[in-house]
N, CA, C and O atoms as a GROMACS GRO file, in nm:
protein
  484
    1MET      N    1   0.088  -0.119   0.003
    1MET     CA    2   0.000   0.009   0.007
    1MET      C    3   0.089   0.124   0.003
    1MET      O    4   0.189   0.131   0.076
    2PRO      N    5   0.053   0.219  -0.086
    2PRO     CA    6   0.132   0.354  -0.078
    2PRO      C    7   0.090   0.424   0.044
    2PRO      O    8  -0.016   0.406   0.104
    3THR      N    9   0.195   0.519   0.077
    3THR     CA   10   0.170   0.600   0.196
    3THR      C   11   0.051   0.695   0.165
    3THR      O   12   0.044   0.744   0.052
    4PRO      N   13  -0.034   0.722   0.249
    4PRO     CA   14  -0.154   0.817   0.217
    4PRO      C   15  -0.096   0.950   0.211
    4PRO      O   16   0.001   0.980   0.281
    5ARG      N   17  -0.155   1.036   0.125
    5ARG     CA   18  -0.118   1.170   0.108
    5ARG      C   19  -0.176   1.248   0.215
    5ARG      O   20  -0.288   1.217   0.255
    6ARG      N   21  -0.108   1.353   0.270
    6ARG     CA   22  -0.166   1.432   0.379
    6ARG      C   23  -0.164   1.577   0.330
    6ARG      O   24  -0.068   1.622   0.266
    7ALA      N   25  -0.270   1.649   0.362
    7ALA     CA   26  -0.288   1.772   0.335
    7ALA      C   27  -0.204   1.866   0.431
    7ALA      O   28  -0.152   1.817   0.531
    8ARG      N   29  -0.192   1.990   0.404
    8ARG     CA   30  -0.114   2.077   0.494
    8ARG      C   31  -0.172   2.090   0.620
    8ARG      O   32  -0.293   2.110   0.623
    9SER      N   33  -0.103   2.083   0.737
    9SER     CA   34  -0.158   2.083   0.869
    9SER      C   35  -0.121   2.220   0.935
    9SER      O   36  -0.003   2.253   0.938
   10PHE      N   37  -0.217   2.300   0.985
   10PHE     CA   38  -0.175   2.425   1.063
   10PHE      C   39  -0.204   2.415   1.214
   10PHE      O   40  -0.221   2.518   1.279
   11GLY      N   41  -0.210   2.296   1.271
   11GLY     CA   42  -0.240   2.298   1.406
   11GLY      C   43  -0.394   2.283   1.430
   11GLY      O   44  -0.474   2.321   1.345
   12GLY      N   45  -0.431   2.231   1.540
   12GLY     CA   46  -0.582   2.230   1.564
   12GLY      C   47  -0.647   2.117   1.501
   12GLY      O   48  -0.583   2.026   1.446
   13SER      N   49  -0.784   2.121   1.508
   13SER     CA   50  -0.860   2.011   1.445
   13SER      C   51  -0.889   2.032   1.315
   13SER      O   52  -0.867   2.144   1.269
   14ALA      N   53  -0.938   1.938   1.237
   14ALA     CA   54  -0.977   1.940   1.110
   14ALA      C   55  -1.086   2.050   1.085
   14ALA      O   56  -1.077   2.123   0.986
   15SER      N   57  -1.186   2.063   1.174
   15SER     CA   58  -1.287   2.158   1.168
   15SER      C   59  -1.218   2.300   1.177
   15SER      O   60  -1.256   2.386   1.098
   16HIS      N   61  -1.132   2.327   1.257
   16HIS     CA   62  -1.069   2.450   1.274
   16HIS      C   63  -1.003   2.494   1.154
   16HIS      O   64  -1.013   2.610   1.114
   17GLN      N   65  -0.928   2.395   1.089
   17GLN     CA   66  -0.856   2.426   0.967
   17GLN      C   67  -0.956   2.461   0.860
   17GLN      O   68  -0.934   2.562   0.794
   18ARG      N   69  -1.060   2.391   0.836
   18ARG     CA   70  -1.170   2.422   0.740
   18ARG      C   71  -1.223   2.556   0.766
   18ARG      O   72  -1.229   2.632   0.670
   19LEU      N   73  -1.263   2.598   0.881
   19LEU     CA   74  -1.309   2.736   0.914
   19LEU      C   75  -1.190   2.848   0.894
   19LEU      O   76  -1.215   2.960   0.850
   20MET      N   77  -1.070   2.810   0.927
   20MET     CA   78  -0.968   2.897   0.893
   20MET      C   79  -0.960   2.920   0.746
   20MET      O   80  -0.950   3.038   0.712
   21MET      N   81  -0.960   2.825   0.649
   21MET     CA   82  -0.962   2.840   0.520
   21MET      C   83  -1.083   2.918   0.464
   21MET      O   84  -1.068   2.999   0.373
   22ALA      N   85  -1.206   2.892   0.522
   22ALA     CA   86  -1.317   2.962   0.492
   22ALA      C   87  -1.312   3.117   0.525
   22ALA      O   88  -1.367   3.198   0.450
   23ASN      N   89  -1.252   3.152   0.626
   23ASN     CA   90  -1.233   3.287   0.670
   23ASN      C   91  -1.123   3.359   0.583
   23ASN      O   92  -1.134   3.478   0.551
   24LEU      N   93  -1.020   3.283   0.547
   24LEU     CA   94  -0.920   3.339   0.461
   24LEU      C   95  -0.974   3.361   0.325
   24LEU      O   96  -0.945   3.466   0.267
   25ALA      N   97  -1.055   3.268   0.265
   25ALA     CA   98  -1.120   3.281   0.145
   25ALA      C   99  -1.218   3.399   0.138
   25ALA      O  100  -1.224   3.471   0.038
   26ALA      N  101  -1.300   3.418   0.256
   26ALA     CA  102  -1.391   3.524   0.250
   26ALA      C  103  -1.318   3.653   0.255
   26ALA      O  104  -1.357   3.748   0.187
   27SER      N  105  -1.208   3.664   0.336
   27SER     CA  106  -1.132   3.787   0.332
   27SER      C  107  -1.064   3.821   0.201
   27SER      O  108  -1.052   3.938   0.164
   28LEU      N  109  -1.016   3.714   0.129
   28LEU     CA  110  -0.973   3.726  -0.003
   28LEU      C  111  -1.073   3.792  -0.101
   28LEU      O  112  -1.043   3.887  -0.172
   29PHE      N  113  -1.185   3.738  -0.099
   29PHE     CA  114  -1.312   3.780  -0.184
   29PHE      C  115  -1.343   3.924  -0.146
   29PHE      O  116  -1.370   4.002  -0.238
   30ALA      N  117  -1.342   3.968  -0.017
   30ALA     CA  118  -1.377   4.088   0.031
   30ALA      C  119  -1.267   4.193  -0.004
   30ALA      O  120  -1.307   4.303  -0.041
   31ALA      N  121  -1.150   4.175   0.002
   31ALA     CA  122  -1.051   4.276  -0.029
   31ALA      C  123  -0.970   4.248  -0.155
   31ALA      O  124  -0.888   4.332  -0.193
   32GLU      N  125  -0.990   4.134  -0.221
   32GLU     CA  126  -0.934   4.088  -0.340
   32GLU      C  127  -0.788   4.069  -0.341
   32GLU      O  128  -0.726   4.044  -0.444
   33ALA      N  129  -0.725   4.083  -0.209
   33ALA     CA  130  -0.580   4.058  -0.194
   33ALA      C  131  -0.556   4.064  -0.041
   33ALA      O  132  -0.596   4.158   0.028
   34ILE      N  133  -0.492   3.964   0.003
   34ILE     CA  134  -0.448   3.958   0.145
   34ILE      C  135  -0.314   3.923   0.159
   34ILE      O  136  -0.257   3.866   0.066
   35VAL      N  137  -0.252   3.952   0.273
   35VAL     CA  138  -0.109   3.916   0.305
   35VAL      C  139  -0.116   3.817   0.417
   35VAL      O  140  -0.172   3.848   0.523
   36THR      N  141  -0.063   3.707   0.400
   36THR     CA  142  -0.054   3.595   0.496
   36THR      C  143   0.073   3.520   0.481
   36THR      O  144   0.159   3.556   0.400
   37THR      N  145   0.087   3.413   0.560
   37THR     CA  146   0.210   3.338   0.550
   37THR      C  147   0.198   3.247   0.406
   37THR      O  148   0.092   3.216   0.351
   38GLU      N  149   0.322   3.217   0.364
   38GLU     CA  150   0.326   3.149   0.231
   38GLU      C  151   0.267   3.022   0.237
   38GLU      O  152   0.205   2.984   0.138
   39ALA      N  153   0.275   2.943   0.343
   39ALA     CA  154   0.217   2.820   0.350
   39ALA      C  155   0.054   2.830   0.358
   39ALA      O  156  -0.017   2.750   0.297
   40LYS      N  157   0.007   2.925   0.430
   40LYS     CA  158  -0.145   2.936   0.424
   40LYS      C  159  -0.187   2.986   0.285
   40LYS      O  160  -0.296   2.951   0.240
   41ALA      N  161  -0.108   3.064   0.218
   41ALA     CA  162  -0.153   3.118   0.082
   41ALA      C  163  -0.140   2.996  -0.015
   41ALA      O  164  -0.221   2.989  -0.108
   42LYS      N  165  -0.054   2.909  -0.002
   42LYS     CA  166  -0.048   2.798  -0.085
   42LYS      C  167  -0.164   2.701  -0.065
   42LYS      O  168  -0.216   2.641  -0.159
   43ALA      N  169  -0.204   2.689   0.069
   43ALA     CA  170  -0.314   2.609   0.092
   43ALA      C  171  -0.452   2.673   0.055
   43ALA      O  172  -0.550   2.602   0.030
   44LEU      N  173  -0.455   2.804   0.052
   44LEU     CA  174  -0.579   2.879   0.024
   44LEU      C  175  -0.606   2.870  -0.123
   44LEU      O  176  -0.723   2.868  -0.161
   45ARG      N  177  -0.511   2.865  -0.206
   45ARG     CA  178  -0.521   2.872  -0.354
   45ARG      C  179  -0.620   2.771  -0.414
   45ARG      O  180  -0.707   2.815  -0.491
   46PRO      N  181  -0.616   2.642  -0.386
   46PRO     CA  182  -0.704   2.549  -0.436
   46PRO      C  183  -0.843   2.566  -0.382
   46PRO      O  184  -0.941   2.538  -0.450
   47VAL      N  185  -0.851   2.616  -0.255
   47VAL     CA  186  -0.991   2.641  -0.200
   47VAL      C  187  -1.053   2.754  -0.273
   47VAL      O  188  -1.170   2.743  -0.311
   48ALA      N  189  -0.987   2.859  -0.296
   48ALA     CA  190  -1.037   2.985  -0.353
   48ALA      C  191  -1.078   2.953  -0.503
   48ALA      O  192  -1.179   3.000  -0.555
   49GLU      N  193  -0.995   2.876  -0.563
   49GLU     CA  194  -1.018   2.852  -0.715
   49GLU      C  195  -1.142   2.763  -0.727
   49GLU      O  196  -1.226   2.789  -0.812
   50LYS      N  197  -1.156   2.660  -0.644
   50LYS     CA  198  -1.275   2.577  -0.647
   50LYS      C  199  -1.400   2.664  -0.613
   50LYS      O  200  -1.504   2.644  -0.676
   51LEU      N  201  -1.394   2.754  -0.522
   51LEU     CA  202  -1.514   2.836  -0.501
   51LEU      C  203  -1.544   2.926  -0.609
   51LEU      O  204  -1.664   2.945  -0.632
   52ILE      N  205  -1.452   2.989  -0.684
   52ILE     CA  206  -1.474   3.076  -0.796
   52ILE      C  207  -1.538   2.985  -0.910
   52ILE      O  208  -1.631   3.025  -0.979
   53THR      N  209  -1.480   2.856  -0.926
   53THR     CA  210  -1.536   2.780  -1.025
   53THR      C  211  -1.689   2.739  -0.997
   53THR      O  212  -1.765   2.733  -1.093
   54LYS      N  213  -1.731   2.715  -0.881
   54LYS     CA  214  -1.861   2.703  -0.845
   54LYS      C  215  -1.943   2.826  -0.858
   54LYS      O  216  -2.064   2.818  -0.883
   55ALA      N  217  -1.887   2.931  -0.844
   55ALA     CA  218  -1.954   3.062  -0.857
   55ALA      C  219  -1.977   3.077  -1.002
   55ALA      O  220  -2.085   3.121  -1.041
   56LYS      N  221  -1.882   3.042  -1.086
   56LYS     CA  222  -1.904   3.053  -1.232
   56LYS      C  223  -2.018   2.966  -1.287
   56LYS      O  224  -2.084   3.000  -1.386
   57GLY      N  225  -2.037   2.853  -1.217
   57GLY     CA  226  -2.144   2.756  -1.254
   57GLY      C  227  -2.280   2.810  -1.206
   57GLY      O  228  -2.384   2.767  -1.254
   58ALA      N  229  -2.277   2.911  -1.104
   58ALA     CA  230  -2.398   2.964  -1.067
   58ALA      C  231  -2.448   3.071  -1.162
   58ALA      O  232  -2.556   3.127  -1.142
   59GLN      N  233  -2.373   3.098  -1.262
   59GLN     CA  234  -2.419   3.205  -1.357
   59GLN      C  235  -2.541   3.161  -1.446
   59GLN      O  236  -2.629   3.240  -1.480
   60ASP      N  237  -2.537   3.032  -1.480
   60ASP     CA  238  -2.663   2.998  -1.559
   60ASP      C  239  -2.781   2.956  -1.468
   60ASP      O  240  -2.760   2.936  -1.348
   61GLY      N  241  -2.892   2.944  -1.514
   61GLY     CA  242  -3.012   2.935  -1.437
   61GLY      C  243  -3.035   2.782  -1.384
   61GLY      O  244  -3.110   2.760  -1.289
   62LEU      N  245  -2.972   2.688  -1.446
   62LEU     CA  246  -3.008   2.548  -1.417
   62LEU      C  247  -2.964   2.505  -1.274
   62LEU      O  248  -3.043   2.450  -1.197
   63LEU      N  249  -2.836   2.531  -1.242
   63LEU     CA  250  -2.797   2.493  -1.097
   63LEU      C  251  -2.766   2.601  -1.019
   63LEU      O  252  -2.691   2.586  -0.923
   64ARG      N  253  -2.820   2.723  -1.050
   64ARG     CA  254  -2.781   2.834  -0.970
   64ARG      C  255  -2.801   2.828  -0.817
   64ARG      O  256  -2.707   2.850  -0.740
   65VAL      N  257  -2.920   2.798  -0.776
   65VAL     CA  258  -2.954   2.784  -0.644
   65VAL      C  259  -2.868   2.674  -0.564
   65VAL      O  260  -2.836   2.696  -0.446
   66HIS      N  261  -2.836   2.574  -0.621
   66HIS     CA  262  -2.756   2.454  -0.570
   66HIS      C  263  -2.615   2.520  -0.542
   66HIS      O  264  -2.564   2.521  -0.430
   67ARG      N  265  -2.561   2.572  -0.649
   67ARG     CA  266  -2.420   2.618  -0.640
   67ARG      C  267  -2.410   2.732  -0.534
   67ARG      O  268  -2.314   2.738  -0.457
   68ILE      N  269  -2.502   2.813  -0.533
   68ILE     CA  270  -2.497   2.931  -0.426
   68ILE      C  271  -2.513   2.865  -0.283
   68ILE      O  272  -2.452   2.912  -0.188
   69ARG      N  273  -2.589   2.767  -0.272
   69ARG     CA  274  -2.594   2.700  -0.135
   69ARG      C  275  -2.467   2.628  -0.101
   69ARG      O  276  -2.427   2.631   0.016
   70GLN      N  277  -2.398   2.560  -0.198
   70GLN     CA  278  -2.282   2.507  -0.180
   70GLN      C  279  -2.176   2.597  -0.130
   70GLN      O  280  -2.104   2.565  -0.035
   71ILE      N  281  -2.165   2.724  -0.200
   71ILE     CA  282  -2.066   2.824  -0.163
   71ILE      C  283  -2.101   2.875  -0.025
   71ILE      O  284  -2.011   2.888   0.058
   72GLN      N  285  -2.220   2.903   0.001
   72GLN     CA  286  -2.270   2.958   0.130
   72GLN      C  287  -2.236   2.863   0.240
   72GLN      O  288  -2.195   2.904   0.348
   73GLY      N  289  -2.254   2.739   0.214
   73GLY     CA  290  -2.222   2.639   0.312
   73GLY      C  291  -2.089   2.623   0.354
   73GLY      O  292  -2.057   2.583   0.466
   74TYR      N  293  -2.003   2.657   0.255
   74TYR     CA  294  -1.857   2.653   0.299
   74TYR      C  295  -1.813   2.788   0.355
   74TYR      O  296  -1.746   2.792   0.458
   75LEU      N  297  -1.848   2.897   0.292
   75LEU     CA  298  -1.802   3.033   0.349
   75LEU      C  299  -1.893   3.059   0.483
   75LEU      O  300  -1.835   3.100   0.584
   76GLY      N  301  -2.021   3.039   0.483
   76GLY     CA  302  -2.093   3.071   0.593
   76GLY      C  303  -2.116   3.225   0.609
   76GLY      O  304  -2.130   3.277   0.719
   77ASP      N  305  -2.120   3.293   0.491
   77ASP     CA  306  -2.143   3.447   0.492
   77ASP      C  307  -2.223   3.477   0.363
   77ASP      O  308  -2.182   3.446   0.251
   78ARG      N  309  -2.334   3.535   0.386
   78ARG     CA  310  -2.421   3.565   0.276
   78ARG      C  311  -2.375   3.676   0.179
   78ARG      O  312  -2.388   3.673   0.056
   79GLU      N  313  -2.316   3.780   0.258
   79GLU     CA  314  -2.260   3.888   0.174
   79GLU      C  315  -2.137   3.848   0.086
   79GLU      O  316  -2.129   3.895  -0.028
   80MET      N  317  -2.043   3.768   0.132
   80MET     CA  318  -1.929   3.725   0.054
   80MET      C  319  -1.988   3.637  -0.050
   80MET      O  320  -1.944   3.647  -0.164
   81THR      N  321  -2.082   3.552  -0.024
   81THR     CA  322  -2.133   3.460  -0.134
   81THR      C  323  -2.194   3.547  -0.248
   81THR      O  324  -2.173   3.525  -0.367
   82ALA      N  325  -2.274   3.653  -0.197
   82ALA     CA  326  -2.329   3.735  -0.312
   82ALA      C  327  -2.222   3.809  -0.389
   82ALA      O  328  -2.226   3.818  -0.512
   83LYS      N  329  -2.124   3.864  -0.315
   83LYS     CA  330  -2.018   3.938  -0.383
   83LYS      C  331  -1.941   3.838  -0.478
   83LYS      O  332  -1.904   3.878  -0.588
   84LEU      N  333  -1.918   3.719  -0.442
   84LEU     CA  334  -1.857   3.613  -0.523
   84LEU      C  335  -1.925   3.586  -0.647
   84LEU      O  336  -1.867   3.587  -0.756
   85VAL      N  337  -2.062   3.557  -0.630
   85VAL     CA  338  -2.136   3.520  -0.741
   85VAL      C  339  -2.166   3.632  -0.841
   85VAL      O  340  -2.165   3.616  -0.963
   86ASP      N  341  -2.196   3.752  -0.773
   86ASP     CA  342  -2.239   3.865  -0.869
   86ASP      C  343  -2.118   3.944  -0.910
   86ASP      O  344  -2.123   3.982  -1.027
   87ASP      N  345  -2.017   3.976  -0.845
   87ASP     CA  346  -1.907   4.058  -0.883
   87ASP      C  347  -1.794   3.980  -0.938
   87ASP      O  348  -1.756   4.001  -1.053
   88VAL      N  349  -1.735   3.885  -0.859
   88VAL     CA  350  -1.599   3.823  -0.891
   88VAL      C  351  -1.619   3.709  -0.995
   88VAL      O  352  -1.532   3.703  -1.082
   89ALA      N  353  -1.712   3.624  -1.000
   89ALA     CA  354  -1.717   3.521  -1.097
   89ALA      C  355  -1.737   3.573  -1.235
   89ALA      O  356  -1.672   3.525  -1.328
   90PRO      N  357  -1.826   3.672  -1.252
   90PRO     CA  358  -1.837   3.721  -1.404
   90PRO      C  359  -1.711   3.767  -1.466
   90PRO      O  360  -1.692   3.751  -1.586
   91ARG      N  361  -1.622   3.825  -1.386
   91ARG     CA  362  -1.491   3.864  -1.446
   91ARG      C  363  -1.414   3.743  -1.505
   91ARG      O  364  -1.329   3.761  -1.592
   92TYR      N  365  -1.444   3.623  -1.459
   92TYR     CA  366  -1.355   3.504  -1.508
   92TYR      C  367  -1.434   3.421  -1.591
   92TYR      O  368  -1.403   3.302  -1.602
   93ALA      N  369  -1.538   3.470  -1.656
   93ALA     CA  370  -1.625   3.389  -1.739
   93ALA      C  371  -1.549   3.319  -1.859
   93ALA      O  372  -1.591   3.214  -1.908
   94THR      N  373  -1.437   3.380  -1.903
   94THR     CA  374  -1.374   3.325  -2.022
   94THR      C  375  -1.244   3.261  -1.977
   94THR      O  376  -1.174   3.198  -2.057
   95ARG      N  377  -1.211   3.277  -1.850
   95ARG     CA  378  -1.080   3.214  -1.796
   95ARG      C  379  -1.101   3.060  -1.742
   95ARG      O  380  -1.189   3.030  -1.661
   96ASN      N  381  -1.018   2.978  -1.791
   96ASN     CA  382  -1.030   2.844  -1.738
   96ASN      C  383  -0.937   2.803  -1.627
   96ASN      O  384  -0.862   2.706  -1.636
   97GLY      N  385  -0.945   2.879  -1.524
   97GLY     CA  386  -0.859   2.843  -1.401
   97GLY      C  387  -0.758   2.953  -1.386
   97GLY      O  388  -0.754   3.046  -1.466
   98GLY      N  389  -0.672   2.943  -1.281
   98GLY     CA  390  -0.569   3.029  -1.266
   98GLY      C  391  -0.621   3.172  -1.220
   98GLY      O  392  -0.576   3.275  -1.270
   99TYR      N  393  -0.710   3.171  -1.130
   99TYR     CA  394  -0.772   3.294  -1.078
   99TYR      C  395  -0.696   3.372  -0.975
   99TYR      O  396  -0.725   3.490  -0.955
  100THR      N  397  -0.604   3.315  -0.912
  100THR     CA  398  -0.517   3.369  -0.799
  100THR      C  399  -0.368   3.380  -0.849
  100THR      O  400  -0.323   3.321  -0.947
  101ARG      N  401  -0.301   3.464  -0.766
  101ARG     CA  402  -0.162   3.489  -0.796
  101ARG      C  403  -0.100   3.511  -0.654
  101ARG      O  404  -0.146   3.590  -0.572
  102ILE      N  405   0.017   3.427  -0.632
  102ILE     CA  406   0.083   3.443  -0.507
  102ILE      C  407   0.220   3.514  -0.520
  102ILE      O  408   0.307   3.472  -0.596
  103LEU      N  409   0.236   3.621  -0.444
  103LEU     CA  410   0.357   3.697  -0.462
  103LEU      C  411   0.438   3.680  -0.320
  103LEU      O  412   0.383   3.701  -0.212
  104LYS      N  413   0.554   3.646  -0.331
  104LYS     CA  414   0.627   3.615  -0.213
  104LYS      C  415   0.692   3.760  -0.155
  104LYS      O  416   0.750   3.832  -0.236
  105LEU      N  417   0.684   3.797  -0.029
  105LEU     CA  418   0.715   3.916   0.010
  105LEU      C  419   0.846   3.920   0.109
  105LEU      O  420   0.895   4.025   0.151
  106GLY      N  421   0.891   3.800   0.138
  106GLY     CA  422   0.996   3.783   0.237
  106GLY      C  423   0.965   3.750   0.372
  106GLY      O  424   0.852   3.704   0.389
  107SER      N  425   1.037   3.760   0.473
  107SER     CA  426   1.009   3.705   0.601
  107SER      C  427   0.958   3.819   0.701
  107SER      O  428   0.994   3.937   0.698
  108ARG      N  429   0.871   3.764   0.788
  108ARG     CA  430   0.817   3.846   0.891
  108ARG      C  431   0.915   3.872   0.993
  108ARG      O  432   0.997   3.784   1.018
  109GLY      N  433   0.916   3.981   1.056
  109GLY     CA  434   1.012   4.036   1.164
  109GLY      C  435   1.009   3.952   1.287
  109GLY      O  436   1.116   3.914   1.336
  110GLY      N  437   0.886   3.918   1.342
  110GLY     CA  438   0.882   3.859   1.475
  110GLY      C  439   0.921   3.716   1.480
  110GLY      O  440   0.991   3.676   1.573
  111ASP      N  441   0.875   3.631   1.377
  111ASP     CA  442   0.915   3.487   1.395
  111ASP      C  443   0.974   3.445   1.264
  111ASP      O  444   0.980   3.323   1.246
  112ASN      N  445   1.021   3.525   1.167
  112ASN     CA  446   1.093   3.491   1.053
  112ASN      C  447   1.006   3.400   0.952
  112ASN      O  448   1.057   3.325   0.868
  113ALA      N  449   0.876   3.417   0.969
  113ALA     CA  450   0.792   3.321   0.880
  113ALA      C  451   0.791   3.390   0.744
  113ALA      O  452   0.802   3.512   0.733
  114GLN      N  453   0.778   3.309   0.644
  114GLN     CA  454   0.785   3.352   0.505
  114GLN      C  455   0.652   3.407   0.468
  114GLN      O  456   0.555   3.332   0.479
  115MET      N  457   0.635   3.532   0.425
  115MET     CA  458   0.518   3.596   0.410
  115MET      C  459   0.482   3.605   0.252
  115MET      O  460   0.572   3.606   0.168
  116ALA      N  461   0.356   3.610   0.220
  116ALA     CA  462   0.314   3.613   0.074
  116ALA      C  463   0.196   3.687   0.056
  116ALA      O  464   0.123   3.697   0.155
  117ARG      N  465   0.160   3.741  -0.050
  117ARG     CA  466   0.042   3.824  -0.092
  117ARG      C  467  -0.035   3.746  -0.185
  117ARG      O  468   0.014   3.721  -0.296
  118ILE      N  469  -0.160   3.700  -0.151
  118ILE     CA  470  -0.240   3.626  -0.250
  118ILE      C  471  -0.350   3.718  -0.298
  118ILE      O  472  -0.426   3.776  -0.221
  119GLU      N  473  -0.356   3.729  -0.430
  119GLU     CA  474  -0.453   3.817  -0.497
  119GLU      C  475  -0.537   3.756  -0.607
  119GLU      O  476  -0.504   3.653  -0.666
  120LEU      N  477  -0.639   3.820  -0.631
  120LEU     CA  478  -0.722   3.776  -0.757
  120LEU      C  479  -0.668   3.841  -0.878
  120LEU      O  480  -0.640   3.961  -0.874
  121VAL      N  481  -0.650   3.767  -0.991
  121VAL     CA  482  -0.584   3.810  -1.105
  121VAL      C  483  -0.688   3.898  -1.170
  121VAL      O  484  -0.663   3.955  -1.276
   0.00000   0.00000   0.00000
């Protein structure tokens, strides 16, 4: 049997990590760019891209309610869900992925953690 793959771990329980990624994604969609550690930015990228892809699927009428409920179930915030579906997703209607960009900023002074800026393209 091959060794099972493990996702990035930031301490705490799995539910805490899911909520942390949801909060980071909501902050990213609210400000369209956030500064965080490089590890968190790399872990946030696939989460944000999947949410944007679901929001793009909510543009047509067939599965709109279902997709909106999926996004809201993950984010837990109606305002960010509405902004994602109404403002962010239509910008990427013709793009097939690659909605985020990670820029490395150097190390943080207090604990020497590598910092990065993740932004929407």
